[in-house]
BALOBA-1460 file (C-alpha; in Angstrom, 3 decimals):
// residues 73
<rec num="1" residu="x" x="10.104" y="70.531" z="1.458"/>
<rec num="2" residu="x" x="11.555" y="74.068" z="1.704"/>
<rec num="3" residu="x" x="13.561" y="74.920" z="4.824"/>
<rec num="4" residu="x" x="11.265" y="77.826" z="5.734"/>
<rec num="5" residu="x" x="7.839" y="78.891" z="4.501"/>
<rec num="6" residu="x" x="8.033" y="81.381" z="1.691"/>
<rec num="7" residu="x" x="10.746" y="79.764" z="-0.446"/>
<rec num="8" residu="x" x="8.324" y="79.687" z="-3.371"/>
<rec num="9" residu="x" x="7.928" y="83.479" z="-3.093"/>
<rec num="10" residu="x" x="11.631" y="84.260" z="-3.589"/>
<rec num="11" residu="x" x="11.943" y="86.091" z="-6.923"/>
<rec num="12" residu="x" x="14.859" y="88.513" z="-6.605"/>
<rec num="13" residu="x" x="18.440" y="88.250" z="-5.353"/>
<rec num="14" residu="x" x="17.650" y="90.530" z="-2.392"/>
<rec num="15" residu="x" x="14.687" y="88.348" z="-1.398"/>
<rec num="16" residu="x" x="16.950" y="85.301" z="-1.655"/>
<rec num="17" residu="x" x="19.596" y="86.969" z="0.510"/>
<rec num="18" residu="x" x="17.081" y="87.813" z="3.243"/>
<rec num="19" residu="x" x="15.489" y="84.356" z="3.017"/>
<rec num="20" residu="x" x="18.862" y="82.608" z="3.424"/>
<rec num="21" residu="x" x="19.814" y="84.785" z="6.408"/>
<rec num="22" residu="x" x="16.494" y="83.840" z="8.029"/>
<rec num="23" residu="x" x="17.329" y="80.177" z="7.398"/>
<rec num="24" residu="x" x="20.664" y="80.686" z="9.168"/>
<rec num="25" residu="x" x="18.811" y="81.768" z="12.310"/>
<rec num="26" residu="x" x="17.215" y="78.313" z="12.472"/>
<rec num="27" residu="x" x="20.553" y="76.474" z="12.691"/>
<rec num="28" residu="x" x="21.339" y="74.888" z="16.057"/>
<rec num="29" residu="x" x="24.839" y="76.164" z="16.933"/>
<rec num="30" residu="x" x="26.300" y="79.673" z="16.827"/>
<rec num="31" residu="x" x="29.490" y="78.679" z="14.995"/>
<rec num="32" residu="x" x="27.429" y="76.941" z="12.291"/>
<rec num="33" residu="x" x="25.164" y="80.022" z="11.986"/>
<rec num="34" residu="x" x="28.211" y="82.282" z="11.620"/>
<rec num="35" residu="x" x="29.739" y="80.035" z="8.969"/>
<rec num="36" residu="x" x="26.606" y="79.970" z="6.803"/>
<rec num="37" residu="x" x="25.911" y="83.709" z="7.275"/>
<rec num="38" residu="x" x="29.434" y="84.397" z="6.031"/>
<rec num="39" residu="x" x="28.914" y="82.036" z="3.090"/>
<rec num="40" residu="x" x="25.612" y="83.697" z="2.150"/>
<rec num="41" residu="x" x="27.170" y="87.170" z="2.254"/>
<rec num="42" residu="x" x="30.182" y="86.099" z="0.189"/>
<rec num="43" residu="x" x="27.979" y="84.469" z="-2.455"/>
<rec num="44" residu="x" x="25.782" y="87.554" z="-2.639"/>
<rec num="45" residu="x" x="28.840" y="89.742" z="-3.259"/>
<rec num="46" residu="x" x="30.287" y="87.363" z="-5.862"/>
<rec num="47" residu="x" x="27.044" y="87.263" z="-7.855"/>
<rec num="48" residu="x" x="26.067" y="90.929" z="-7.376"/>
<rec num="49" residu="x" x="26.942" y="91.838" z="-10.986"/>
<rec num="50" residu="x" x="24.891" y="89.005" z="-12.509"/>
<rec num="51" residu="x" x="22.434" y="90.455" z="-15.027"/>
<rec num="52" residu="x" x="21.048" y="87.442" z="-16.903"/>
<rec num="53" residu="x" x="17.488" y="86.700" z="-15.680"/>
<rec num="54" residu="x" x="17.872" y="83.007" z="-16.521"/>
<rec num="55" residu="x" x="21.123" y="82.742" z="-14.578"/>
<rec num="56" residu="x" x="19.618" y="84.600" z="-11.616"/>
<rec num="57" residu="x" x="16.708" y="82.149" z="-11.498"/>
<rec num="58" residu="x" x="19.166" y="79.217" z="-11.655"/>
<rec num="59" residu="x" x="21.131" y="80.669" z="-8.741"/>
<rec num="60" residu="x" x="17.950" y="81.224" z="-6.713"/>
<rec num="61" residu="x" x="16.713" y="77.681" z="-7.356"/>
<rec num="62" residu="x" x="20.063" y="76.122" z="-6.470"/>
<rec num="63" residu="x" x="20.478" y="78.244" z="-3.326"/>
<rec num="64" residu="x" x="17.047" y="77.218" z="-2.027"/>
<rec num="65" residu="x" x="17.841" y="73.550" z="-2.737"/>
<rec num="66" residu="x" x="21.163" y="73.891" z="-0.917"/>
<rec num="67" residu="x" x="19.465" y="75.613" z="2.038"/>
<rec num="68" residu="x" x="16.963" y="72.770" z="2.175"/>
<rec num="69" residu="x" x="19.825" y="70.264" z="2.292"/>
<rec num="70" residu="x" x="21.644" y="72.156" z="5.057"/>
<rec num="71" residu="x" x="18.480" y="72.549" z="7.142"/>
<rec num="72" residu="x" x="17.680" y="68.821" z="6.893"/>
<rec num="73" residu="x" x="21.248" y="67.715" z="7.651"/>
């Protein structure tokens, strides 16, 4: 079960970034939201130069799975 509707529509890194920030808004406490927003931004910057389509799809899949785990925690 994806954390928010639309996870199956995420195709690009920018869509993933926006999707994960929307997931952060659903978290219960402000300090937790800030932590995960910071983590999402850092990861986006670290992987910004990724150019392999296969690797990008792996990152997207893993990030959505991780978001699902965090949202269900």
